[in-house]
NUVOZA-31230 format. One record per atom (N, C-alpha, C): x, y, z; residue in one letter. Coordinates in steps of 0.001 Angstrom, whole numbers, plus 500000, padded with zeros to 6 digits. Layout:
// residues N
XYZA...
// end
This chain:
// residues 491
060067493881175577M061202494211176518M062015493136176001M063560493578175787Q064373492470175257Q065213491880176445Q065104490449176448P066133489693177498P067125490356177612P067641489821178914P068971490445179362P070040490052178631P071144490903177964G072353490578177386G072024490578175956G070736490778175423R070494490973173816R070385492385173639R070945492878172242L070704493995171995L069309494209171038L068920495317171450A067557495382170532A067722495415168938A066769494504168739G067053494270166894G067751493237166704G068460492588167493S069563491705167307S068645490026167328S069657489216166555S069158487963166490S069575487162167941S068954486133168410P068875485349169632P070745485006169771P071311484697168596N072851484445168637N073821485574168718N073224486612168561A074076488069168371A075019488313169513A074651487921170816A075573488035171964A076726487109171475A076675486020171046H077892485023170699H078729485375169538H078481486323169175W079137486754167858W080756487430168233W081843487189167460P082878487612167720P082994489116168000P083798489907168820P083761491338168754P084074491630167017P083226492950166617G083272493316165570G083067492706164395G082548491566164631A081767490561163721A080459491254163035A080384491304161721V079004491822161215V078196490626160314V077127490312160832R076265488979160197R075612489578159116R075811488900157953S075269489097156624S073727488708156883S073155489669156131P071431489074156147P071075487997155474P072033487381154665K071769486060153942K071963484857154709K072573485256155638R073253484018156632R071837482932157202R070722483832157518S069854483170158375S069306481991157276S068979481965156136A068485480938155204A069562479888155203A071047480512154708R072093479674154935R072332478545156059R072150479396157170G072092478617158262G070884477331158565G069726477778158542V068924476776158117V069392475380157133V069709475919156073R070132474923155440R071246473647156024R072170474872156596N073266473861157068N072839473177158297N071972473675159217R071259472734160378R070506471582159684R069844471693158437V069403470438157914V070411469489157600V071376469919156885R072459469309156362R073086468430157670R073403469113158574A073988468692159855A073296467724160249A071843467752160370A070821466729161102A070885465423160350A071112465578159114T071018464256158083T072731463824157924T073390463269158554P074730462679158313P074632461618156993P075790461625156333T076007460119155490T076422459442156175T076477457931155465A077236456850155934A078835457239156071A079031457957155361T080643458358155279T080989459302156282T079880460261156562A080121461246157958A080093460473159163A079136459350159492I079317458588160608I080484457759160717I080799457390159562T082215456509159762T083264457410160228T083436458557159764L084544459536159873L084498460057161447L083069460359161708A082858460746163348A083423459503164150A082827458220163923E083324457270164962E084943457062164669E085559457223163651S087084457059163397S087693458254164209S087065459139164155S087962460549164591S087531460943166129S086616460272166874R085864460117167965R086916460709169014R087188461801169665P088301461999170714P088198461565172133P087287460719172375S087098460216173807S087776459301174094S088611458476172976T089796458041173108T091140457969172560T092053457699172864Q093037458207171937Q094362457155172107Q095201457150171271Q096245456290171072Q097647456832171832Q098125456184172732V099434456346173471V100388455217173234V101499455357172538G102488454356172490G102145452855171668G100884453353170711G100454452064169911G099532451556170526G098830452132171552R097605451235172360R096868452082172746R095148451737172760E094310452601173459E094420452784174817E094292453909175196V094237454124176603V092981454658177184V093021455252178236A091485455716178714A090955456786178049A089710457136178480R089127458275177552R089684459771178192R089584460555177144E090499461649177563E089709462500178552E090273463057179661P089220464047180423P088259464886179987P087264464829180649A086033465690180089A086132467228179955A087236467566180419D087259469142180446D088015469263178954D089096468318178344I089778468369177339I088627468502175961I087668467318176525T086729467250175432T085656468419175153T085315468941176363A084652470271176214A085235471348175651A086630471513175825R087427472597175528R087256472354173674R087543471228173323R087634470905172047R086172471233171304R084875470993171997Q083725471226171505Q083409472834171349Q083887473610172652A083886474997172596A084840475714171634A085918475040170959L086395475404170203L085857475481168749L085281474248168310G084659473858167281G083202474799167291G082736475112168043E081643476144168124E082091477615167696E083128477823168152R084063479151167966R084176479299166500R084931478031166175L085123478225164379L083536478570163618L082573477888164174A081452477905163253A080685479358163563A081120480154164768V080911481307164936V081720482281164107V082705482039163837F083628483068163450F083453482827161686F082999481643161467R082806481270159714R081269481949159484R080527481820160258E079305482557159912E079421483953159798E080176484445160918A080657485946160986A081307486692159384A082056485507158969A082814485960157649A081924485064156346A080519484895156351D079893484542155367D080283483629154599D080548482701155390L081207481285154684L080303480110155137L079870479169154139R079498478106154477R080558477239154897R080142475748155291Q080876474790155716Q081824474467154478Q081018474231153290G081971473924152078G082884474710151344G082347476255151484E083111477200151402E084377477146152514E084553476876153461L085343476997154450L086448475999154074L085697474616153789A086472473354153684A087293473686152105A086661474339151145R087814474490150219R088914475212150686R088708476542151185L089866477418151917L090830476692152248L090249475916153068V091560475074154200V091885473545153474V091514473211152225F091790471801151805F091469470789152395F089996470680152879R089505469446153445R088120469531152770R087367468569153184D085963468211152530D084998468993153694D083852469320153418R082749469574154075R082444468830155390R082678467656155286T081987466649156499T083258466717157551T084657467058157008T085740467005158266T085395468478158998T085022469657158236V084659470716158965V083570471032159930V082400470011159148N081365469431160018N081753469121161221N082479468043161542H082900466992162491H083930467976163447H084737468912162757I085490469616163836I084805470690164335I083684471356163751E083021472132164593E082174471678165736E081696470419165502K081129469806166481K081824469083167618K082855469115167518G084305468792168317G084098467138168300G083719466597167121R084000465232167175R085450464884166349R085828465616165727A087321465431165226A088454466728165667A089502466487165709R090493467379166274R090876468446165413R091280467921164079G091971468771163220G093362469387164025G094395469216162740D095931469389163178D095999470868162810D097270471152163446E097588472627163661E097529473472162181E097986472767161200Q097645473360159621Q096148473799159303Q095455472756159893F094060473125159554F093438474325160661F094116474519161645W093672475573162427W094263476952162032W095409477073161478R096174477869160978R095460478374159619R095211477650158903D094297477944157583D093051478411158076D092276477629158893A090909478252159288A090978479623159821A091997479715160877D092107481080161385D092206482215160446D093030482050159510H092989483075158425H092143483393157538H091263482164157156A090269482180156204A089052482997156671A088690482644158236V087519483375158850V088068484647159634V089250485401159372N089398486400159918N089786486610161307N090260485396161953A090007485273163491A091261485990164253A092274486418163508S093233487075164043S094267486642165183S094274484938164524G095064484196165762G094274483694166821G093149483934167041T092179483495168401T092292482004168084T091729481592166934L091373480024166775L092695479295166989L093951479939166408L095153479171166477L095523478881168094L095549480238168693R096009480377169814R095286478987170782R094102479202170731T093011478341171547T093400476861171274T093546476611169906F094128474985169708F095461474903170523F096271475649170222R097822475176170767R097482475319172375R096801475902172773E096402475499174492E095688474139174709E094934474114173917L094086472653173894L095237471435173822L095887471922172660E097025470586172294E097888470423173635E098457471324173953A099315471542175252A098798470619176478A097429470857176964A096627470281177956A096430468805177498A096186468446175894R095915466980175773R097162466403175858R098168466926175291Q100012466305175661Q100263465745176952Q099842467239177601A099969466824179140A099313465500179663A097942465290179286H097248464043179877H098286462765179281H098644463158177965E099306461722177375E100495461534177984E101267462387178479R102528462348179017R102359461735180454R101121462270181155Q100749461791182566Q100548460128182412Q100000459917181199T099292458519181215T100643457348180693T101562458330180004R102715457491179925R103546457363180938R103680458401181763Q104505458214182956Q103777456824183876Q102511457209184000V102104455934184610V102675454614184092V102300454351182856D102852453121182461D104069453023182440D105212454137182576Q106523453822182691Q106887453438184254Q106155454159184980A106528453888186513A106026452481186642A105286451613186233E104820450484186562E105822449332185701E106415450013184597A107358449353184065A108774449053184768A109218450186185270R110023450415186075R109978449371187527R109031449523187888A108633448950189292A108898447506188751A108383446984187967R108675445594187543R110161445430187182R110876446174186328A112196446149186342A113138446026187542A112844447046188371D113379447022189870D113334445532190487D112058445189190420A111741443909191283A112566442744190363A112640442833189180W113319441975188561W115100442006188858W115393443132188402R116832443380188826R117318443070190146R116529443211191217S116877442778192634S116765441110192678S115847440902192010H115964439046191715H117298438671191156H117643439336190070R118523438951189413R119747439014189703R119977440367190571A121727440196190930A121769439327192029A120719438938192957N121056437687193593N121264436421192981N120495436075191720T120556434880191437T121518434716190294T122269435923190069I123244435722188604I124413434862189401I125020435429190365M126049434770191056M125854433411191302M124629433346191875E124008431778192074E124336431022190678E123986431468189545T123792430889188376T125517430536188052T126097431685188130L127564431478188038L128109429991188739L127572430128190281A128319428856190943A127582427875190556A126319427619190195M125657426164190124M125609425829188474M125631426658187578L125779426195186160L127137426084185709L127920426978186187G129479427204185605G129317428324184637G130597428471184028P130760429782183601P130398429563182124P130062428530181338T129415428647180080T128126429133179941T127401428667180848A125690428986180895A125778430455181792A126721430827182287T126461432192182872T127005432896181859T127885432709181098L128220433759180124L127266433790178696L126487432847178435N125137432858177510N124449433857178430N124155433429179699L123191434549180357L123561435579180281L124540436104180438L125437437697180340L125101437861178768L125306437603177825E124850438044176551E123601438433176244E122762437740176807T121372438050176964T121080439207177630T121444439436178829Y121297440174179570Y121473441459178922Y122838441455178465T123557442559177899T122640443446176521T121925442505176075I120891442473174662I119779443586175226I119429442862176704S118284443561177285S118466445013177801S119958445133178282V120203446592178749V120125447520177693V120459447184176569V120555447938175056V118714448058174713V118076447104175060Q116770447496174429Q115798448421175750Q116463448262176951R115853448962177672R116021450420178241R117352450695177473Y117836451916177699Y117255453046177376Y116306453505176068E115514454222175897E114394454573177191E113866453534177725L112977453665178719L113424453841180171L114594453409180348E114863453524181945E116109454369181971E117080454398180964G117976455565180895G119014455250181861G119932456298181767P121628455806182014P121281456226183749P120577456839184570H120546457045185725H120046455875186533H119362454762185773R119143453551186414R120099452478186119R120401452399184640L121337451284183942L122556451635184352L123011452546184728T124813452431185062T125093451777185935T124142451675187307H124712450853188482H124742449305188115H123719448890187142E123468447937186834E124934447415185609E125243448066184906V126294447687183889V127538447705184716V127621448444185692R128911448396186672R128775447209187222R127730446357187640A127493445205188354A127959444096187306A127797444230186191L128005443513185153L129435442880184947L130157444400185017R131804444354184730R132366443466185946R131799443701186903Q132192442772188193Q132167440999187841Q130985440678187432I130739439613186881I131843439301185860I131943440102184875D133062439732183649D134545439658184284D134753440253185646R135886439518185883R135960438363186587R134821437928187472E134665436742187944E134900435634186601E134150436027185849L134057434963184642L135708434678183812L136096435868183711S137525435600183091S138579434985183917S138488434594185069D138999433883185777D138819432205185604D137561432040185026Q136894430699185390Q136777429888183910Q136822430778182719V136825430075181629V138235429852181182V138247428906180320S139308428282179759S139434428123178247S138579427946177507S138828427849175774S139017429223175509S139918429234174496P140011430659173567P138786431162173163P137654430160172587T136440430984172044T135761431575173253T135626430843174455E135015431668175482E135735432899175972E136971432835176397R137634433815176599R137342435130175827R137443434865174353S137226435805173430S135968436398173469S134939435447173935R133321436125174181R133333436945175714R134067436480176641V134092437125177786V134728438941177618V135836439003176971T136638440164176633T135686440946175905T134766440381174876K133691441037174227K132729441834175011K132138440973175972L131267441488176685L131770442474177713L133112442256178333A133624443353179114A133875444462178558A134239444393177007A134183445675176289A133071446361176005A132163445554175617Q130591446228175395Q130093446904176727Q130351446405177844H130082447205179089H130566448249179346H132041448364179177A132657449527179532A132364450710178553A132133450197177019A131636451078176363A130333451690176445A129434450773176917L128038451489177264L128188452049178451L128816451944179714L129408453067180555L130027454451180057L130748454056178737A131307455372178505A130131456373177955A129147455689177156Y128053456180176571Y127233456955177545Y127007456312178519M125844456734179853M126763457761180405M127762457943180805A128406458893181274A128711460112180629A128644460110179353A128641461309178172A127279461571178464A126178460712178385S124927461437178401S124588462014179935S125294461741180909L124826462491182246L126049463676182400L126498464167181192G127458465141181429G128797464928182205G129164463708182449Q130308463016182944Q131597462671181991Q132032463800181375F132797463603180351F134167463145180757F134958463327181781P136232462580182256P136072461103182471P134694460708183340A134551459490183470A134242458386182265A133878459490180977A133113458875179921A134620458502179124A135811459280179210E136749459125178340E137598457934178971E137604457566180305D138221456749181064D137690455197180254D135976455152180393Y135462453963180360Y136047453752178573Y135653454659177740A136018454623176126A137599454060176374A138412454330176979L139886454050176715L139813452608177324L139315452174178221E139182450741178467E138495449831177615E137354450351177005A136912449359176213A137599449628174950A138202450368174638S139271450736173262S140079449215173423S140645449295174586L142025448057174951L141368447018174747L140144446637175376L139350445197175330L139068445068173905L138739445764173194A138129445552171843A139423445301170927A140272446061171265T141650445752170189T142172444224170429T142161443952171798A142738442774172089A141795441395171324A140739441735171156I140206441004170265I139874441255168761I140730442351168277D140217442808167008D139086443015166620D138153443800167310D136555443862167056D136569445082166612D136741445263165275R136657446632164619R135253447253164787R134249446370164488P133285447130164361P132677447691165768P132887447166166844L132822447695168426L134061448847168515L135006448497168074L135956449988168021L135382451319166957L134732450799166188A133992451833165540A132870452532166380A132187451703166817W131168451793168120W131644452946169200W132715452544169574I133550453715170693I133951454849170148I134553454927168876K134968456090168405K133716456864168183K132483456388167816A131473457280167551A131032457898168825A131075457098169978T130652457620171309T131910458556171607T132901458545171810Q134077459723171967Q133551460698171013Q133318460645169670S132731461893168750S131557462521169512S130427461454169998Y129513462275170954Y129657462749171893Y131042462351172754A130974463228173994A131684464481173592A132692464400172592A133261465624172007A132309466736171700A131345466419171094Y130464467027170476Y129617467999171571Y129029467446172494Y128455468023173978Y129642468594174709Y130608468669174345Q131673469730175031Q131996470617174028Q131420471064172977Q131616471931171945Q132994471762171469Q133551470662171364R134815470181170632R134500469697169321R133989470410168453Y133597469834166945Y134382469565166035Y135854470334166106H136763469407165341H137310468370165719H137085468025167175D137841466829167741D136366465838167495D135468466225167436A134145465107167215A134292464835165757A134438465768165031L134859465272163351L135728464329163045L137137464715163694N137928463857163453N137771462276164135N137037462330165168L136853461037166102L136136460335164929L135156460803164447A134141460289163497A134964459550162272A135608460217161857R136544459852160699R137357458784160951R137938458689162090V138620457526162563V138031456705162554V136644456342163267G135865455393163449G135248454967162174G135427455644161120L134766455183159821L136135454322159181L137455454448159395Q138350453508159072Q138080452100159772Q137471451983160906F137524450938161629F136164450265161274F135085450799160962A133792450263160355A133994449598159077A134639450146158126G135135449658157034G133359449877156226G132704448401155953D131457448401155367D130472448207156524D130719447842157574H129929447524158611H128777448415158958H127809448112159462G126499449175159678G126953450340160587G127958450363161370Q128536451407162190Q128555452797161201Q128993452497160119R128979453655159276R127978454664159387R126658454083159772I125574455162159555I125451455866160640I125839455377161861R125770456435162967R127215457098163255R128036456856162591L129359457595162471L129064458879161359L128381458604160369L128048459734159704L127154460821159968L126010460067160312S124996461047160942S125246461886161800S125490460640163053N125789461375164498N126991461882164751N128274461592164074G129376461979164036G129859463073163142G129806462730161816I130539463685160958I129413464804160638I128092464461160456A127130465520159948A126898466612160946A126714466359162185R126421467076163111R127418467788163599R128708467215163657A129967468236163894A130172469073162642A130248468636161487A130254469605160448A129346470734159913A128022470477160677G127238471352160494G127264472577161709G127905472329162974K128520473261163666K129270473828163097K130434473045162165L131319474172161755L131203474888160324L129947474678159930G129317475448159001G130053474779157782G130232473441157490E130585472741156452E129114472113155528E128719472819155061R127367472324154258R127969471340153258R128839471227152524Q129283470056151416Q129218468821152271Q130256469019153312T130369467789154137T128931467189154899T128409468091155231V126944467709155762V126235466906154616V125908467690153499A125305466824152719A125540465507152148A126970465457152252R127660464023151879R127054463348152813R127726463477154165A127145462643155317A125996462031155360A125138463083155273V123565462713155468V123082461941154268V123855462103153206G123047461429152040G123424460089151808G124605459797152359Q125231458382152543Q124542457704153595Q124415458435154915A123653457685155734A122580457319155533A121725458307154956L120296457644154625L120297456884153741L121140456665152831E121103455908151724E121342454340152231E122429454590153458L122846452845153931L121547452728154908L120839453566155623A119846453222156942A118701452680156070A118397453435154773G117015452991154107G116737451556153786G117852450862152996P117427449087152671P117664448340153829P118332448795154919Q118836447722155932Q117901447540156923Q117064448870157287T116374448661158553T114842449156157977T114062448633159124D112664449572159134D112615450573159009D111855451431158451P112041452973158277P110944453459159506P110303452586160023T109055453316160930T109577452828162302T110880452248162633H111139451851163791H112384452758164134H112074453355165687M113416453781166349M114401453279166621M115558453174166279T116656452568166931T117059452789168321T117305452140169111S118075452283170411S119453453304169954S119670454298170820C120775455224170508C122191454669170993C122032453211171834I123210452613172029I123210451105171635I122437451263170534D122444449773169759D123811449388169047D124221448263169228F125435447776168834F125462447375167241F124000447478166707G123736447213165192G123960448500164910G123102448467163348P123212449709162491P121862450434162762P122179451904162713Y120972452942162989Y120065452591161872Y118877452820162381G117548452641161359G117324454067160954G116246454113160019W116065455152159166W115902456540160220W114989456364161153A114149457278161766A115761458181162999A116428457137163368R117443457541164363R118156458621163292R118617458060162000T119361458695161224T119021460100160623T117771459874160351A117120461204159926A116896462377161175A117193461894162292A116840462744163178A118407463558163713A119097462760163306N120566463238163222N120819464249162326N120045463916161253A120255464729159933A119691466330160280A118383466170160846A117708467076161130A118561468464162331A119240467555163159T120477468356163738T121126469099163486T121982468665162215A122957468836161515A122442470168160513A121233469879159984Y120967471012159195Y120212472283160197Y119931471994160976L119466473080161956L120773473721162305L121898473105162458S123149474113162910S123589474848161592S123243474431160509L123522475245159144L122306476423158959L121350476466159741G120474477535159459G119093476914158580G119287475646158107D118218475255157154D117186474637157460D116221475534158225Y115133475341158945Y113816474800158050Y114136474875156764T113031474333155955T112982472847155941T114443472156155715K115002470674155899K114583470099157630K114492471015158454V114595470797160015V113029470272159871V112361471170159665L110962471320159955L110328469781158776L110670469861157782Q110341468567156778Q110771467381157740Q111901467141157998L112529465886158771L111454465592160127L111347466669160910T110900466442162084T109388466257161692T108751466633160901G107465466409160759G107163464817160151G108213464384159370E108015463041159109E108459461975159864E109057462693161038L109598461776162378L108535461941163514L107546462920163170R106747462813164638R105797461704165148R105227461033164347A104465459922164252A105386458788165081A106574458682164277I107498457485164849I107815457710166104I108384458921166202V108702459320167671V107615459117168872V106520459704168409N105625459441169516N105249458142169847N105284457262169067A105201455878169233A106019454922169817A107574455801170131S108471455062170273S108550455288172011S109343454245172625D109506454293174351D110585455736174632D111289456380173625S112155457235173796S111875458338174084S111869459056175482D111304460187175719D112389461446175468D113597460687175111W114936461433175067W114619462124173458W114267461016172659S114277461304171038S113028462219171162S111864462150171524R110864463125171397R111260464312171988R112063464420173067S112201465916173653S113321466625172485S114365465743172094L115620466180171058L114734466604170070L113817466042169172I113607466133168134I112560467318167988I111513467492169058T110791468265169531T111632469893169767T112723469680170252L113421471065170321L114263471343169036L114630470481168139D115136471023166893D114056471754166330D112414471214166239E111569471926165511E111387473214166180E111037473311167477A111226474509168236A112177475716167690A113446475114167714T114524476053167176T114484476551165923T114087475564164883A113504475958163434A112651477259163242A111753476994164118L110564477998164270L110965479296164593L112284479449165021T112719480863165714T113366481401164176T113581480567163006L114550481009162055L113577481660160932L114265482198159901G113336482768158822G112374483873158899G111838484316158035Q111085485700157803Q109888485574158765Q109376484219158807H107988484036159431H108192483216160852H109229483620161509A109473482941162881A108204482904163695A108243482253164399D106885482381165508D107393481693166604D107677482968167569F108227482628168749F107520482122170002F106456482459169876D105104481920170885D105048480624170636D105097479712169102H104923478737169231H106199477739169546H107349478330168999A108466477755169519A108786477613171132A108258478540171650A108261478510173381A107716477271173933A106287477192173161T105341476347173906T105825474944173330T106203474631172276V106713473699171636V108188473024172482V109087474174172813G110392473709173527G109951473440175295G108831474205175566I108406473641177010I107921472236176931I107277472065175812Q106875470699175739Q107727469514175887Q108930470059175097A110074468965174826A110546468776176221A110938469921177207L111704469632178305L110606468692179333L109241468993179192A108344467963179842A108462466521179520A108568466409178261A108665464735177659A109916464033178699A110759464551178831S111649463658179423S112599464333180687S111625465071181476A111815465805182658A112349464832183932A111666463735183932D112147462663184655D113598461889184487D113974462042183371K115135461444183054K116081462508182254K116355463635182739P117184464625182188P118401464150181845P119055464322180386I120530464014180167I121190465538179241I122303465339179027A123175466365178793A122500466832177154A122361465740176347S121722466503175170S120589467072175198S119720466838176271V118491467627175962V118818469247176396V119859469291177577G120049470629178141G120865471002177230G121728470593176436K122309471731175538K121489472306174455K120386471420173762R119822471635172853R118803472801173420R118364472532174447A117006473345175235A118201474972175584A119278474554175881T120209476228176055T120205477026174399T120664476276173723E120890477038172251E119543477304172076E117917476702172138L116744477502171886L116801478664172458L117158478627174171A116751479750175030A117559480792174170A118787480779173991H119802481588173433H119213482313172131H118652481242171311G118085481564169960G116916482866170530G116101482511171361L114957483447171571L115577484762172066L116427484739173078R116957486028173484R117637486897172568R118057486082171359R118808487010170531R117921487687169841R116483487285169632R115647488094168900R114912489400169780R115625489303171136G114920490398171735G114021490131172968G113745490984174142P112959490480174898P111316490543174799P110772489506174834H109714488784174482H108866487867175526H107837487762175539R106999486657176529R107489485396176330R107516485049175315A108109483769174827A109326483194175210A110466483947175120S111611483896175889S111804484008177442S110887484935178007V110928484517179510V110380483256180026V109545483089179090E108218481866179645E109518480324179571E110102480160178036F111246479330178056F112218479072178986F112729480197179241S113854480360180048S113586479877181592S112306480297181687A112086479963183295A111698478382183119A110879477768182351A111108476185182204A112465475544182201A113312476392181564L114740475312181562L115466475488182624L115650476708183402Q115582476770184662Q115238476202185615Q113814475612185622Q113179474707186283Q114029473153186129Q113653473115184943W114512471403184252W115658471497185006W116851472603185016S118169472483185125S118431472048186338S117298472415187309Q117640472272188758Q117735470575188951Q117303469940187894H117261468557188003H118254467867187035H118675468700186383G119618468241185136G120894467726185409G121737467092184342P123047466820184513P123975468055185076P124715467688186030K125487468589186771K126362469393185850K126793468854185056A127941469549183823A126823470685183276A125652470712183253L124948471798182419L124331472953183747L124115472575184770T123809473313185833T124828474464186231T
// end
């Protein structure tokens, strides 16, 4: 009598085979040989297994707690499923490895759940073993769960950082005026300059929602100081601080969709910067005005403001931001391919030798943009032109840098560009685009800004233009939920 669940004349493993799969009679001998080989790993295999073991992971450049047991179990189940499909396709591990451009040891570890494998591996493997998308779809679901765990871990870290920052700010607000009275204007001026640098450094982590009130308080102190300093040098320093604070408020207001306030702050900043003839700061302000015009869909204005900014910038590093964030992106929306190519080429050339290519510059940095920030802007410009190949190339190069940074917005924006690029071309993948887009919204859901909302809306429109399908419905629902907490200008 056959055991329950087993067909007469079938092997013990037949019940676990994919539907429609036919086992080759020569597989049994090969299966024994494979099991013998797997039972005697080489030193290289042991090293690889330890280095790619999924029980711990890197988040933000450091090791965090072990991943949840259910994710580990799902990865192991996915690896077992790959092995079943591989055997059904009459392939050895080494043969599959050649088809997916990996070595046999890597395939072995992935089948045992000791290594992850990236999306390209699962795409190639799914095709090689005729899984009809099953393996790729399961991998994407697993990656979504793993990334959700990483986001949760990152949010806990950020909440702790914010709590420390809140306590520090509360103490600082009380002590800074005491410092002004106790130490005098010169020492307080030094403190404010240091404090302003810290605002720029904390912006990517804390965002405009928290820092706007802080910078407004700094402007009050600027006014107090302006009445107490006497030397021309110190007066110039106070004026520059006041201009920087107004400029920062202009950028933050634009990021929150508060465009009239952004223009008022930009005008104040321009007047103050003009008073001390600070041309690099005037260039920074013009770049911010171009940024605000871009997100109001005033692309001709955005382009012209950036060009005016270039006249102020001269040879200063602000040219990089004006070329990539201002001219290239606005020209992309206007379909000016040659202008985009020139602006991107010049910006990347300037950014390359000046800065560390592995660092993501703060978007409000008063210094020059680095390579990663510049490349992110270039990807957006190329996306507007429909050049999805360049977009995917750039977002692929940026992924590791962005994931290691503190910038949830950069993570969201670059991922949204990637998702939109996936809807273009003959081999568009709408399901994957929607999945990536939903992950992008989740990455910065606790700090919604106008640019993320606009990019996500463009993705939603792109999905809907392709006709009604599940991906469009799912992403539109996620965007609607995000918009309930997003900037008022976008709701």
